C-alpha positions as CSV (number, residue, x, y, z in Angstrom):
1,M,22.5,86.9,64.0
2,A,26.2,85.8,63.8
3,K,28.4,85.9,66.8
4,V,30.9,88.2,65.1
5,D,32.4,89.6,68.3
6,Q,33.2,86.2,69.7
7,F,34.6,85.0,66.3
8,M,36.8,88.0,66.0
9,E,38.1,87.4,69.6
10,D,38.9,83.8,68.8
11,I,40.7,84.3,65.5
12,P,43.5,86.7,66.6
13,T,44.8,84.2,69.1
14,H,46.2,82.5,66.0
15,T,48.4,83.9,63.3
16,N,48.9,81.1,60.7
17,L,45.6,79.8,59.4
18,M,44.7,77.0,57.1
19,L,41.3,77.6,55.4
20,D,39.2,74.7,54.3
21,T,37.6,75.0,50.9
22,N,34.1,75.9,52.2
23,T,35.4,79.0,54.0
24,I,36.6,80.4,50.7
25,I,33.4,79.3,48.8
26,Y,31.3,81.1,51.4
27,F,33.4,84.3,51.1
28,L,33.6,84.3,47.3
29,D,29.9,83.5,46.8
30,G,28.8,85.9,49.5
31,V,26.8,83.2,51.3
32,P,24.5,85.4,53.5
33,E,24.8,83.4,56.7
34,F,28.6,83.7,56.7
35,V,29.3,87.2,55.1
36,E,29.1,88.9,58.5
37,L,31.8,86.6,59.9
38,L,34.0,86.3,56.9
39,T,34.2,89.9,55.8
40,P,36.2,91.1,58.9
41,L,38.3,87.9,58.7
42,F,39.4,88.6,55.1
43,E,40.0,92.2,56.0
44,M,42.4,91.0,58.7
45,I,44.1,88.8,56.1
46,E,44.3,91.5,53.6
47,G,45.8,93.9,56.2
48,G,48.6,91.4,57.0
49,H,47.4,90.5,60.5
50,L,47.0,86.9,59.5
51,N,48.9,84.5,57.2
52,V,46.8,82.0,55.4
53,A,47.7,78.7,53.8
54,V,45.4,77.1,51.2
55,S,46.0,73.6,49.9
56,V,46.2,73.1,46.2
57,I,43.4,70.6,46.8
58,S,41.2,73.5,47.8
59,E,42.1,75.2,44.6
60,A,40.9,72.2,42.6
61,E,37.7,71.9,44.7
62,L,37.0,75.6,44.2
63,L,37.2,75.2,40.4
64,V,35.1,72.1,39.9
65,K,31.7,73.9,39.9
66,P,32.7,76.7,37.6
67,Y,34.3,74.3,35.2
68,R,31.3,72.0,35.3
69,S,29.0,74.8,34.5
70,G,31.3,76.5,32.0
71,D,31.2,79.7,34.0
72,T,34.4,81.4,32.8
73,D,33.7,84.5,35.0
74,A,33.6,82.3,38.1
75,I,36.8,80.5,37.0
76,E,38.5,83.9,36.6
77,A,37.2,85.1,39.9
78,V,38.6,82.1,41.7
79,M,42.0,82.4,40.0
80,L,42.2,86.1,40.7
81,F,41.4,85.5,44.3
82,L,44.0,82.7,44.7
83,N,46.7,84.5,42.8
84,E,46.2,88.1,44.0
85,F,44.6,88.2,47.5
86,P,47.4,89.2,49.8
87,N,48.8,87.0,52.6
88,I,47.4,83.8,51.1
89,T,49.8,81.1,50.0
90,I,48.7,78.1,47.9
91,I,50.7,75.1,49.0
92,P,51.3,72.3,46.5
93,V,51.4,68.7,47.5
94,S,54.9,67.6,48.1
95,R,56.1,64.0,48.8
96,E,56.4,65.0,52.5
97,I,52.7,66.1,52.5
98,S,51.6,63.0,50.6
99,R,53.3,60.7,53.2
100,K,51.8,62.7,56.1
101,A,48.4,62.6,54.3
102,A,48.6,58.8,54.1
103,E,49.4,58.6,57.8
104,I,46.5,60.9,58.6
105,R,44.1,58.9,56.4
106,A,45.2,55.6,57.9
107,N,44.9,56.9,61.5
108,L,41.8,59.1,61.3
109,D,39.9,57.4,58.5
110,T,39.5,60.6,56.5
111,R,38.9,61.1,52.8
112,L,42.1,61.6,50.8
113,P,41.4,65.3,50.0
114,D,40.8,66.0,53.7
115,A,43.9,64.2,54.7
116,I,45.9,66.2,52.2
117,I,44.4,69.5,53.6
118,L,45.3,68.4,57.1
119,A,48.8,67.3,56.1
120,T,49.3,70.6,54.3
121,A,48.2,72.5,57.4
122,L,50.7,70.7,59.5
123,N,53.5,71.2,56.9
124,A,52.7,74.9,56.7
125,Q,52.8,75.1,60.5
126,S,49.3,76.4,60.6
127,D,48.0,77.0,64.2
128,L,44.3,76.8,63.3
129,L,42.1,75.1,60.7
130,L,39.0,77.2,59.9
131,G,36.2,75.5,58.1
132,N,32.7,74.1,58.2
133,D,33.1,70.4,57.2
134,L,32.0,68.9,60.5
135,K,33.5,65.4,59.8
136,L,36.9,66.9,58.9
137,M,36.9,69.5,61.7
138,H,36.1,66.9,64.4
139,K,38.8,64.6,63.2
140,A,41.3,67.5,62.8
141,T,41.0,68.5,66.4
142,T,43.3,65.7,67.3
143,L,46.1,67.4,65.2
144,L,45.5,71.1,65.6
145,P,43.0,73.7,66.9
146,T,39.9,74.2,64.8
147,I,37.2,76.7,64.4
148,I,33.9,75.6,63.0
149,L,32.0,78.4,61.3
150,N,28.6,77.1,62.2
151,D,29.5,77.6,65.9
152,Y,29.2,81.3,65.3
153,I,25.9,81.4,63.4
């Protein structure tokens, strides 16, 4: 059983979140292990209690599987979510973000997409990175607070 109460206590100490791609995938796909955690989180976002940044890199990652399988319904669902869900802002890669991503990649030895997500989080002044990519999350802790979803399962 998920530790929803602890998760919901830890989240509100932050107001500007960066969501890693897997968090959105778990929510959109209704992944059973994470639905109990993510439903109240997205209700808080929808209600305006949290502001969320999402990197344009995550948008690309979210669309790979639907494009690969030709699933136009899934493509539409991702686009509807990203375009219409309240209090979520998609952040494009600027030159400032790309330079910061290069610095992060050089210093933390991360993959470029992860470095861009981290640089975007810093640029958006996110005070928390929420995700489940353990490699990314452990490296990210040197730059900003993180919450790993598996810690609440």
